[in-house]
C-alpha positions as a Markdown table, in Angstrom:
| # | Residue | x | y | z |
|---|---|---|---|---|
| 1 | Met | 40.2 | 112.2 | 44.0 |
| 2 | Ser | 39.1 | 108.9 | 45.5 |
| 3 | Gln | 36.1 | 107.0 | 44.4 |
| 4 | Gln | 34.5 | 107.7 | 47.8 |
| 5 | Ser | 34.8 | 111.5 | 47.4 |
| 6 | Leu | 33.4 | 111.3 | 43.8 |
| 7 | Leu | 30.4 | 109.5 | 45.0 |
| 8 | Glu | 29.9 | 112.0 | 47.8 |
| 9 | Ile | 30.0 | 114.8 | 45.3 |
| 10 | Glu | 27.5 | 113.0 | 43.0 |
| 11 | Tyr | 25.1 | 112.4 | 45.9 |
| 12 | Thr | 25.4 | 116.0 | 47.1 |
| 13 | Lys | 24.6 | 117.3 | 43.7 |
| 14 | Lys | 21.5 | 115.0 | 43.4 |
| 15 | Ile | 20.3 | 116.0 | 46.9 |
| 16 | Gln | 20.8 | 119.7 | 46.0 |
| 17 | Ala | 18.9 | 119.3 | 42.8 |
| 18 | Ala | 16.1 | 117.5 | 44.6 |
| 19 | Ala | 16.0 | 120.3 | 47.2 |
| 20 | Val | 15.6 | 123.0 | 44.5 |
| 21 | Asn | 12.9 | 121.0 | 42.7 |
| 22 | Gln | 11.0 | 120.5 | 46.0 |
| 23 | Ala | 11.3 | 124.2 | 46.8 |
| 24 | Val | 10.0 | 125.2 | 43.4 |
| 25 | Thr | 7.1 | 122.7 | 43.7 |
| 26 | Gln | 6.1 | 124.0 | 47.1 |
| 27 | Leu | 6.3 | 127.6 | 45.9 |
| 28 | Val | 4.1 | 126.8 | 42.8 |
| 29 | Ala | 1.5 | 125.1 | 45.0 |
| 30 | Ala | 1.5 | 128.0 | 47.4 |
| 31 | Lys | 1.2 | 130.5 | 44.6 |
| 32 | Lys | -1.7 | 128.6 | 42.9 |
| 33 | Gly | -3.6 | 128.1 | 46.2 |
| 34 | Leu | -3.6 | 131.7 | 47.3 |
| 35 | Ser | -5.7 | 134.7 | 46.4 |
| 36 | Glu | -4.0 | 137.7 | 44.7 |
| 37 | Thr | -3.7 | 139.7 | 48.0 |
| 38 | Ser | -2.3 | 136.7 | 49.9 |
| 39 | Lys | 0.2 | 136.1 | 47.1 |
| 40 | Arg | 1.7 | 139.5 | 47.5 |
| 41 | Leu | 1.7 | 139.3 | 51.3 |
| 42 | Ser | 3.3 | 135.9 | 51.6 |
| 43 | Lys | 5.5 | 136.1 | 48.5 |
| 44 | Asn | 8.5 | 137.6 | 50.3 |
| 45 | Lys | 8.3 | 135.2 | 53.3 |
| 46 | Asp | 7.9 | 132.1 | 51.1 |
| 47 | Tyr | 10.9 | 133.0 | 48.9 |
| 48 | Asp | 13.0 | 133.9 | 51.9 |
| 49 | Ala | 12.2 | 130.6 | 53.6 |
| 50 | Ala | 13.0 | 128.6 | 50.4 |
| 51 | Ile | 16.3 | 130.4 | 49.9 |
| 52 | Ser | 17.3 | 130.0 | 53.5 |
| 53 | Ser | 16.5 | 126.2 | 53.3 |
| 54 | Leu | 18.4 | 125.8 | 50.1 |
| 55 | Gln | 21.4 | 127.5 | 51.6 |
| 56 | Arg | 21.5 | 124.8 | 54.3 |
| 57 | Phe | 21.9 | 122.3 | 51.5 |
| 58 | Gly | 24.7 | 124.3 | 50.0 |
| 59 | Val | 22.7 | 125.8 | 47.2 |
| 60 | Glu | 23.3 | 129.4 | 46.5 |
| 61 | Met | 20.4 | 130.9 | 44.5 |
| 62 | Ser | 19.1 | 134.4 | 44.1 |
| 63 | Arg | 15.5 | 135.4 | 44.6 |
| 64 | Val | 15.3 | 136.3 | 40.9 |
| 65 | Ala | 16.5 | 132.9 | 39.8 |
| 66 | Leu | 14.1 | 131.1 | 42.1 |
| 67 | Gln | 11.2 | 133.3 | 41.0 |
| 68 | Gln | 12.1 | 132.5 | 37.3 |
| 69 | Arg | 12.0 | 128.8 | 38.0 |
| 70 | Val | 8.7 | 129.1 | 39.8 |
| 71 | Thr | 7.2 | 131.1 | 36.9 |
| 72 | Arg | 8.5 | 128.6 | 34.4 |
| 73 | Ala | 7.1 | 125.7 | 36.4 |
| 74 | Ile | 3.7 | 127.4 | 36.6 |
| 75 | Arg | 3.7 | 128.0 | 32.9 |
| 76 | Gln | 4.6 | 124.4 | 32.1 |
| 77 | Ser | 2.0 | 123.0 | 34.5 |
| 78 | Gly | -0.6 | 125.3 | 32.9 |
| 79 | Leu | 0.3 | 123.9 | 29.5 |
| 80 | Gln | 0.2 | 120.4 | 30.9 |
| 81 | Glu | -3.3 | 120.9 | 32.3 |
| 82 | Val | -4.5 | 122.2 | 28.9 |
| 83 | Ile | -3.0 | 119.2 | 27.1 |
| 84 | Glu | -4.6 | 116.8 | 29.6 |
| 85 | Glu | -8.0 | 118.5 | 29.1 |
| 86 | Leu | -7.6 | 118.3 | 25.3 |
| 87 | Asn | -6.7 | 114.6 | 25.6 |
| 88 | Leu | -9.8 | 114.0 | 27.7 |
| 89 | Val | -12.0 | 115.7 | 25.2 |
| 90 | Asn | -10.5 | 114.0 | 22.2 |
| 91 | Ser | -10.1 | 110.5 | 23.6 |
| 92 | Pro | -12.7 | 107.9 | 22.8 |
| 93 | Thr | -14.8 | 106.8 | 25.7 |
| 94 | Thr | -15.7 | 103.2 | 26.4 |
| 95 | Asp | -19.2 | 104.1 | 27.6 |
| 96 | Val | -20.4 | 104.7 | 24.0 |
| 97 | Ser | -20.8 | 101.7 | 21.8 |
| 98 | Ser | -19.9 | 101.8 | 18.2 |
| 99 | Leu | -22.5 | 101.4 | 15.4 |
| 100 | Ser | -20.8 | 98.2 | 14.3 |
| 101 | Ser | -21.8 | 96.5 | 17.5 |
| 102 | Phe | -25.4 | 97.7 | 17.3 |
| 103 | Ser | -27.9 | 94.8 | 16.8 |
| 104 | Thr | -31.7 | 94.6 | 16.7 |
| 105 | Glu | -33.8 | 92.0 | 18.4 |
| 106 | Thr | -34.6 | 90.3 | 15.1 |
| 107 | Glu | -30.9 | 89.8 | 14.3 |
| 108 | Thr | -30.2 | 88.2 | 17.6 |
| 109 | Thr | -33.2 | 86.0 | 17.8 |
| 110 | Gln | -33.2 | 84.6 | 14.3 |
| 111 | Pro | -30.3 | 82.6 | 13.0 |
| 112 | Ala | -28.8 | 83.7 | 9.8 |
| 113 | Thr | -29.6 | 81.5 | 6.8 |
| 114 | Thr | -27.4 | 81.2 | 3.9 |
| 115 | Glu | -29.0 | 78.4 | 2.0 |
| 116 | Ser | -28.3 | 78.3 | -1.7 |
| 117 | Thr | -29.7 | 76.1 | -4.4 |
| 118 | Pro | -27.4 | 73.6 | -6.1 |
| 119 | Glu | -27.7 | 75.6 | -9.3 |
| 120 | Glu | -26.4 | 78.8 | -7.6 |
| 121 | Ser | -23.3 | 77.1 | -6.2 |
| 122 | Thr | -22.3 | 75.7 | -9.6 |
| 123 | Arg | -22.8 | 78.9 | -11.6 |
| 124 | Pro | -19.7 | 80.7 | -12.6 |
| 125 | Thr | -19.1 | 84.1 | -11.0 |
| 126 | Leu | -18.2 | 87.0 | -13.2 |
| 127 | His | -15.8 | 89.6 | -11.9 |
| 128 | Ala | -15.6 | 93.0 | -13.4 |
């Protein structure tokens, strides 16, 4: 095989994979956005249209295989949403200041004084 034909095969495979991913994404969005009754009514049409479109790209996929991919994607996206919610709940917010940065008016208006007597500075310090 020539280099050109290997590149064409590689591009074709990438385009086919992208087409499958796009079909699954659209079916997930359609399934999440519809009521239960609408889901049952449009389910067959949506899957038929997706399979027909994928066949145009040279992808042969059964309805069952496509349904399994959609179910898996919905399950994964549901888990991702839960993880994102947990991260939002557990993440520290910048709106709340910490206690270490808390100061009173007297602390900010009066300079700190650390004067020591000459006797204190020459006294030996005992460490336990």
